[in-house]
N, C-alpha and C positions, 0 to 999 in steps of 0.2 A: 592509399590509408586514407581514411574517413578525415575530411578535415570538421573538429568540432571550435563554435566559438565562446572563448571564455568569458562572464562575464567578470570584469577586475575591479569595479569603482561601484560604492553607494551611489543610487538613485531613486525616481518613483519609479515603480512600476508602467506606470501609466500614463501619455500626456494630455493637453488639456482637451482632445479627444473621445480621449478612449481606447486610443492604441498604444499598444507595445510600444514601450522607446528601444528596447535592445532583446531580442531574440537570441536564446542563448544558453548556457548554464551555468553556472556558480558549485561553488563545495561549499556553501551558508548562502544561507535568505539575507542578499543583498539587497535584493527591490523591495522597495515601501510598499504595503497593498494597504490600497483604500477601500472600501466597499463603496464610497460615494464617487469615487473617480470613475466608475463603471460608465458608458454611456452603452452600454448593448444588449439591453432592455430589463427592468427588475423583476419579470417572470423568469431571464435565462442564466442568473446568478446560481454558483452550485460551491457550495464549501462544505469540505466534511475534514472530521478528525477519525482515522482510523488505525486502529492497535493492531496486532498482532504478536501473539506470546509462545512459542513453540516449546516443546523438548522435540528427545527420539520419539518418546511415545501418546503425547496427548499435545494438543493447541487449545486457548481461546483467542476470540477476535471481538472487539469491543467498536463500535461505532455508532458517533452521532453525527448526523447530515443533516444541511437544510439546502435543498434544491429550490427555493422561494416557492413555488407552489405544494409541494410537499414537504416535511422533514422526515426521515429516515432515521431510526434508535435500535439498533440494533446486538443483539449476544448470542454467539457462538460455542460450542463446546465440540473439539473434537479428539476421539479416542482410535487413534493410530493400529493399535493393539485388536480393538473390536475390529476394527473398520467400520464406525461410525461416528456420524455427527446431527448435532440439531441446531436451525436455527431459532431465533424468535425476534421478526422486527416489526415491534409497532409503529403502524404511522401517524403523520399527522396533515392536517392538507393547510394550507394557504401560509407556511409560516414565515415566509417572505424575510429572513433575517431576523428573526427574534431569538435565535439561538445563541446569539451575542459572542460570536466565535471573536477571540482575542484577532488580532491583524500576524502579528507573528506564531509559530511556534514553540518562544521559548519563556514565554512566561505568560501570564492567563488562564485565569483555569476554565472548563470547559464543563457546565452540570445538565443534566435533561433527566425530569420523570414525566411516570403516566401514572395510570392504574396498575399499582402492584408491581411500580419499579424504579430503579433509578439507575442511572449510569453517572460517573464525576469519574473526568483525566485533571488531577493536581497539581503544579509544580511547585516543587521543594526545594528551589534553588540547585544542590547538585544529582536530585531525582526526581523522580515522576510517580506516583499514586494513582491505581485505576483499581477504582471501585466499583464496585454494579452487585446489587441483588434485583430477581426479579421471583416474583411467589410464587408462578404458574409456567412453569420454563418449557415444561415438555412433561405431557401427562399427570399435571398434578402437581409433578415437582418442581420444587422451589430449588435456585441456582444465584450464588452469593461467594465474592471473591477479592479479595485485596492482593495487587501485586504490586511491586515493586520493582523498578525502570531505573536501572544510571545512566547519567547522562553520558556517553561516550567520550572522550578524549580524542575524536576525530572529524573528518570533512564528511559530509553527506550529499546527498545527491540532490540536488538543485537543478531543476530546467523552467524555461522563459518560454513557451511556444505556440506561437500562434493557429489560428483557423484556416487552409483557405476560403477566400466566399466572405469571408468575413470582420471587416477590419478591427474590429469592435470586440472580438472572439478572442479569447485566450486562454491558456492552462499555465498555472503558475504551481511547483508541485514541490515539495520536497520531501524525500525518502530518509530516514535516519534506523540505519542498521547496527546491529548488534550492539543493545542495549541489554545488558546483562539485566538478569530477571530473578526473580523470590517471591516468593506468597502462598498461597492457597486459595485453594478453588472446591467448593463442596457444591456438590450436585446431587440432592437428594442423602441419603446415607452413604456418596463415593467420595472422597476428598484427594483431591488432585495436588500433589506440593510439588511445587518448582523451585521448593528450595535444593537445588542439583545442577552439577558444573553446566548440562546440556540447555540451560533454560536462557532465550533469548529471545527480545521486541525487537521491533518494527514500528514506526511510525508513517503511515502515510497522509501526509498533509496537504491538502489541496482546498486551492480558491480558484476560481475564474467562471468567465461564459461560456458555455460550449453550444453548439453547431446542434442540429436538432438529433440527426442521427450516427453514429460513429462503429467502430469497431476496434480494440482494442485489445492488447496484447500484453501481461506481464507477469515478470517470475521475478521472485524471492528468497533468501537466505542469509539466513543469521543462527552463523555456529561459531566453532573453533577447531584450529587444527594443531596442534603437539599445544595445545593449552593457549596459543595465541591468536583472537576475536578474529573472525573472516566471515566473510559474505559478500552481497550482492547483488545489484539491481538492476533489471534488463526488461525492456520492454520498448514497446511503439505502436501507435495509432492513435498518438493521444495528440491530433494536429499536424503540422507540420515543422520535421523534425529534420529541416536541412540548415538550420544552423547548427544545430548540438540533437545528438540521440539524448537519450537517459540510463543509459550502460556503462557501470561501473565496477569497480570493485573497492572492494574494504581491508584490509591489512594491519593488523599490528595496531593500529588509530591512524592510517592515511587513508588514502581515498586516492584510485589507480582508474584515467576512466577509457574506456572501451570504444569500436567503434561500433557497426550497425550488428547486430545478432540476430539469426534468425530464428525462427522458432517450429520445426519441423513437426510437424503431428497428424500420425499416423491416418490414411482412413481407410472406411471400410463402407462398400454398398454405397461408395459416393459422400459419404458424411466422415466429419471426425471421430476418430475410433480415441477414446481419449484415456480408456484404461491401458489400452496397447503403451507401450516402447515409445518414447520419444528421443528426440534427439537437439540438441544448440549448438549451432556453429558462431563464430565470429569473424569478419571478412579479413582480417588481418591475421588469422590463426591463433586470438589468444582466449578464445576462449571456448572449451570445447567440451561438450556433457551431455551423457547419457540420463535418460529420466525415468526411472522406474516407477508408475503411480503407483497408488494403491487405495486410491479414495478422493471420488469425484463430490465434491460441493456445488451439487447442482443446484439450479433456481430460473425457472422461467413462469415470466408473468409476462402476458399480453392482453392488453386494453388495444387493441388495434395502431389507436393514437399514440399512446404508452407502451411501450414494449421493454423487457428488458431479459437478456439468455442469457444466460452467466456459469459457466466451470469454471471453479479453482478448484486443480486438481493440486493435491498434495501424494508426497513419493519423494524418494530414494535420488539423492544426484550422486554421480562419476566421472571424474575426467581430471583434467588439466584445466587451469587458467594462470594468464601471465602478466604481474606486474609490469611498473612503469621500468624498473632495471633488468629486466628480464628475469625476475627468479619464476622461478617455475612452482605455483602450491597443485599438490595430487591429492586427489579427495577421495575416498571410498564412501560411501550413502551416509551422504547427510540432507534429513529432511530438508524442504523446504518445498515450494509451491512456484506452479505456472498458471496463469490462467487463459482463456478465452472471452470476452464479455462483449454481445451486440446490446445497443442500447438505443432507444426511438425516446428520448427526455427532453 
């Protein structure tokens, strides 16, 4: 059985030399993040908030990102019935912390804007509001929306991870799944109504100092089973996870820790065949899923020195997950995603 170290007491994230004090996992943001305590190089700091709001039929993703030497603001719209997606990601250079991210995920607003667009992530006590507008999103057509996400009464996945080979590099990450969603998004003359039972959001909150080249795997699902909120966070490749994995189930307001999960991506002619069926397995037999892809949100940017090759694949999961008390949750054709990303950044 995979041993995972759970951090149970609040303290600073980094010591006076900028190194992680205690690698491991928690079910909430116990570590105090302070950008001024970082000693890994000002241009290596990476901070972002990423929200994905899904239904079984469509989704929207929003990103505000500050990689110090560059910043990225991104809006994505996905229509699973049409098997269509579009992403528009304006960039700015040498942002260096100017986006003024708050130290935690539970308070403080994040706002960004540029020519013809804005994105806002707003805290409102028991819920969050995501507002955005872009005049020329795709083919001259605008997009705008306002979505409400309820803060769930449950634990979250928090991982505190070092990187091998560099003591001042680290990744501090929180995933909040199963945030009940409502609201609307309008793209041109088409209105996407998120006021429906299967509308849920997830937050990917990331802060850290990354090494230059990385390949990671991440999968997420936020939905419900027989009316009970259910989801998961799975992944690896985000540094040295020997202290703890980031794999966790969420069901009915409780978080359940998993061991190692493996993404079994099919191969064809020596390359990943992302749109063929995948499988997922866990070392203790507590997570076994089949994955039927329907849409690959692929993006490849290659400037040689800087490179990002991303495959965020959306599709339908079927299988079983076992909670800490042995309860088996069986699902059939719930929508989620799994991705493989290779970065030189």
